[in-house]
C-alpha positions in Angstrom: 0.0 0.0 0.0 2.9 2.3 0.8 4.4 1.8 -2.6 1.1 2.6 -4.3 0.8 5.7 -2.2 4.3 6.8 -3.1 3.6 6.3 -6.7 0.4 8.2 -6.5 2.2 11.0 -4.7 4.8 11.1 -7.4 2.0 11.2 -10.0 0.3 14.1 -8.2 3.6 16.0 -8.0 4.1 15.7 -11.8 3.4 18.8 -13.9 -0.2 19.2 -15.0 0.6 18.5 -18.7 2.2 15.2 -17.9 -0.7 14.2 -15.6 -3.1 15.0 -18.4 -1.0 13.0 -20.9 -1.0 10.0 -18.5 -4.7 10.2 -18.0 -5.3 10.5 -21.7 -3.0 7.5 -22.4 -4.9 5.4 -19.8 -8.2 6.4 -21.3 -7.0 5.4 -24.8 -5.8 2.1 -23.4 -9.2 1.5 -21.8 -11.1 2.4 -25.0 -8.7 0.1 -27.0 -9.3 -2.8 -24.7 -13.1 -2.2 -24.7 -13.0 -2.0 -28.5 -11.0 -5.2 -28.8 -13.0 -7.3 -26.5 -16.5 -5.8 -27.1 -16.6 -4.1 -30.5 -14.3 -6.1 -32.7 -16.3 -9.4 -32.4 -19.4 -7.4 -33.3 -17.7 -5.8 -36.3 -16.6 -9.3 -37.5 -20.2 -10.5 -37.1 -21.5 -7.5 -39.1 -19.0 -8.3 -41.9 -20.2 -12.0 -42.0 -23.8 -10.9 -42.0 -23.2 -8.5 -44.9 -21.5 -11.3 -46.9 -24.5 -13.6 -46.3 -26.9 -10.8 -47.2 -25.1 -10.3 -50.5 -25.2 -14.0 -51.2 -29.0 -14.1 -50.5 -29.5 -11.0 -52.7 -27.6 -12.8 -55.6 -29.8 -15.9 -55.2 -32.9 -13.8 -55.0 -32.0 -12.0 -58.3 -31.2 -15.4 -59.9 -34.5 -16.9 -58.8 -36.4 -13.8 -60.0 -34.7 -14.1 -63.3 -35.7 -17.8 -63.6 -39.2 -17.1 -62.5 -39.5 -14.4 -65.2 -38.4 -16.9 -67.8 -41.0 -19.5 -66.8 -43.8 -18.2 -69.1 -41.3 -18.3 -72.0 -40.4 -21.9 -71.1 -44.0 -22.8 -71.0 -44.6 -21.2 -74.4 -41.6 -23.0 -75.9 -42.8 -26.3 -74.4 -46.3 -25.8 -75.9 -44.8 -24.9 -79.3 -42.6 -28.0 -79.3 -45.6 -30.2 -78.4 -47.5 -28.8 -81.3 -44.6 -29.4 -83.6 -44.3 -32.9 -82.4 -48.0 -33.6 -82.8 -47.8 -32.2 -86.4 -44.7 -34.3 -87.2 -46.5 -37.5 -85.8 -49.4 -36.9 -88.2 -46.9 -37.3 -91.0 -45.9 -40.7 -89.8 -48.3 -43.4 -91.2 -49.4 -46.3 -89.1 -48.9 -49.9 -90.1 -52.1 -50.1 -92.0 -51.2 -47.1 -94.2 -47.8 -48.3 -95.3 -48.9 -50.4 -98.3 -50.9 -47.4 -99.6 -47.9 -45.1 -99.1 -45.7 -47.5 -101.0 -48.2 -47.6 -103.8 -48.2 -43.8 -103.9 -44.5 -43.7 -104.3 -44.6 -46.2 -107.1 -47.5 -44.3 -108.7 -45.5 -41.0 -108.5 -42.7 -42.6 -110.5 -45.1 -43.9 -113.2 -47.0 -40.6 -113.5 -43.7 -38.8 -113.9 -42.9 -40.8 -117.0 -40.1 -42.9 -115.3 -39.4 -46.5 -116.3 -39.3 -48.2 -112.9 -36.8 -51.1 -113.2 -36.5 -51.9 -109.5 -38.9 -51.2 -106.7 -37.9 -53.2 -103.6 -39.2 -52.3 -100.1 -36.7 -53.4 -97.4 -37.0 -54.5 -93.8 -38.0 -51.8 -91.4 -35.7 -50.7 -88.6 -37.0 -49.4 -85.3 -35.8 -45.9 -84.3 -37.5 -45.4 -81.0 -41.1 -44.2 -81.5 -40.9 -44.7 -85.2 -39.6 -47.2 -87.7 -37.7 -46.5 -90.9 -38.7 -48.4 -94.1 -36.2 -48.2 -97.0 -37.4 -48.7 -100.6 -34.6 -49.4 -103.0 -35.4 -48.0 -106.5 -33.9 -48.0 -109.9 -35.6 -45.8 -112.5 -34.8 -44.6 -116.0 -36.0 -41.5 -117.8 -35.4 -37.9 -118.6 -34.1 -35.3 -116.2 -37.5 -33.6 -116.2 -39.2 -36.9 -115.3 -36.8 -37.5 -112.4 -37.3 -33.9 -111.1 -41.1 -34.3 -111.4 -40.9 -37.6 -109.4 -39.0 -35.9 -106.6 -41.5 -33.1 -106.6 -44.5 -35.4 -106.4 -42.8 -37.4 -103.5 -42.3 -34.1 -101.6 -46.0 -33.3 -102.0 -47.1 -36.6 -100.4 -48.9 -36.2 -97.1 -46.4 -38.5 -95.4 -42.7 -38.1 -94.9 -40.5 -39.7 -97.7 -36.8 -38.9 -97.9 -34.8 -39.7 -101.0 -31.1 -40.5 -100.3 -28.1 -42.2 -101.9 -28.9 -40.8 -105.3 -26.6 -42.2 -108.1 -27.3 -40.9 -111.6 -25.7 -42.0 -114.8 -26.4 -41.5 -118.5 -27.4 -44.6 -120.5 -27.8 -42.9 -123.9 -29.8 -40.3 -125.8 -33.4 -40.1 -127.2 -34.1 -37.4 -129.7 -30.8 -35.8 -128.6 -31.9 -35.7 -125.0 -29.9 -37.7 -122.4 -31.6 -40.7 -120.8 -30.8 -40.9 -117.1 -30.6 -44.0 -114.9 -31.0 -43.2 -111.2 -30.5 -45.5 -108.3 -31.6 -44.3 -104.8 -33.3 -45.3 -101.6 -36.7 -43.7 -100.7 -37.0 -43.9 -96.9 -40.4 -43.6 -95.4 -41.4 -43.9 -91.8 -44.0 -45.6 -89.6 -45.2 -44.5 -86.2 -44.8 -47.1 -83.5 -47.5 -46.7 -80.8 -46.5 -47.1 -77.2 -47.0 -50.6 -76.0 -48.8 -51.1 -72.7 -46.7 -52.4 -69.8 -46.5 -56.1 -69.4 -47.6 -55.8 -65.8 -50.7 -54.1 -66.9 -51.5 -56.9 -69.4 -51.3 -59.4 -66.6 -53.7 -57.5 -64.4 -57.2 -59.0 -64.9 -60.4 -57.1 -64.0 -62.1 -58.9 -61.1 -65.4 -60.5 -62.0 -68.3 -59.9 -59.6 -69.6 -63.1 -58.2 -73.3 -63.3 -57.1 -74.0 -63.8 -53.4 -75.7 -67.1 -54.0 -72.6 -68.6 -55.7 -70.3 -67.4 -52.9 -72.2 -69.5 -50.4 -71.8 -72.6 -52.5 
């Protein structure tokens, strides 16, 4: 206690400017300690909260942008469904295939082509549709070949002509006679098959009360 009193006496005997400086230094130290232990953790928490708030704002803007595009996505989906429905109407079913093949053959004859080979091939499944190739060899003028291609393009069903190989076999009235080999591909819609489990399910038959007792 004596030492503390002596120190306090020495402090009181110091000039007023020094005493003010010491008091100010002590106050600064106290404020610094209070700031370190009380304010600094709060400042850190505020910084973290600001970061989280910015992240939430970014996600909110992103979600608003997605929500704003939903009507466009719905319109695009509806348009694609309409296009798919329209495309499916151009795929004949199994019963219409013979008629379509006859239409292709008739288009060649009506165009003035000499059909030397007309051979429908085996169909190949391609998911919801099957591809049916028809190997053809025809002979005639350029105009007849062009008219045939035009008639095929006007058919109500899809027919693609590929692998075209054209050569000249001679001349008639100074006009070249062409021989064309190609494959006319048509397509058939494959309806969705019911699940095998559904086939096995049998509808229960109601039994009269009198028969149940027997």
